[in-house]
N, C-alpha and C positions, 0 to 999 in steps of 0.2 A: 847263889852268887849272881850278881847282875853283870851285864856287859859293860866294859869300859868304853871311853870315847873312841878309841881307835877301832875297837870291834864294831861299834855302832856305825862308824863311817864306812868300814869295810862292808858290812851287811847292806847298807844303802847302795854302795857301789855294785855289789853282787846282784842286787835286784835289777839295777839298770843294765847289767851285763847279762841278764836272763839266766843267771846261774853259772856262767862260764868263769870258773875260778881263776884260770891263768890271766884272763883279761881284767878281772876285778883286782887281782894282785898287782898287776902292772899299773892300772889306773889309780889305785889307792896308795901305792908305795909300800905295801905290806909284803914282807918276805914270806916265802913258802914255809920256812921254818916256824915263823910266828903262826901262820895259818894252821899248820899241823899241830902245834901246841894248843891252839885255841880249840881245835876239833876234839880235844880230850875233855873239854868242858861241856857238860850236858846242855846248858842254856844256849851256848853258841851253836852247838851241833843242831839243836832244835830249830834255831833260826835259819840255818843253812838248809835244813830239810824242808822248811816251809817255802823257801825260795825255790827249791827244786820242784816242789809240787805246783807252785804258781807258774813256773816256766813250762812244765809239762802241760798244764791246762791251757796255756797260751798257744803252744804248738798244736795241741789237739784241736783247738778251736780253729786255727788256721787250716789244718787238714780238712776239717769238716766244711769249712767255707769252700775249699777247692772241690770237695765231693759234691756240694750243692750246685756248684757251677758246671758240673759235668766233666771235670778233669779225669780222664780215663786212668792215668797213672795213680792219682790219688785214690780213686775208687778201688783199683786193683790192690794197692798197698793196704787200704783199710780192710778189704775182705781177707787178704792174706794174714793180717794180724788179728783182727777182731772176729773173722768168720771161720777160723780154723775148725771149730767144732761142727761146721756145716760142710766141711770138705774143700774149702778154698785154700 
């Protein structure tokens, strides 16, 4: 089953909202009930998951930019999350 026009518009809005569902719902005029129903459809669910991965990549990239610039808080956060196995 393919996505319908409303679902496609919502997915585009969700991309622009970096995966923030409540913001995308508001901007697209889609109800939470419709979104929840759509999440039962595997094709829609996969598109949402792709956006979540893209958003995570974007934020990780921003974090690494801060690490490169010597931001101590970013470095500490990175070590606490990615360096656990080294004792951080």
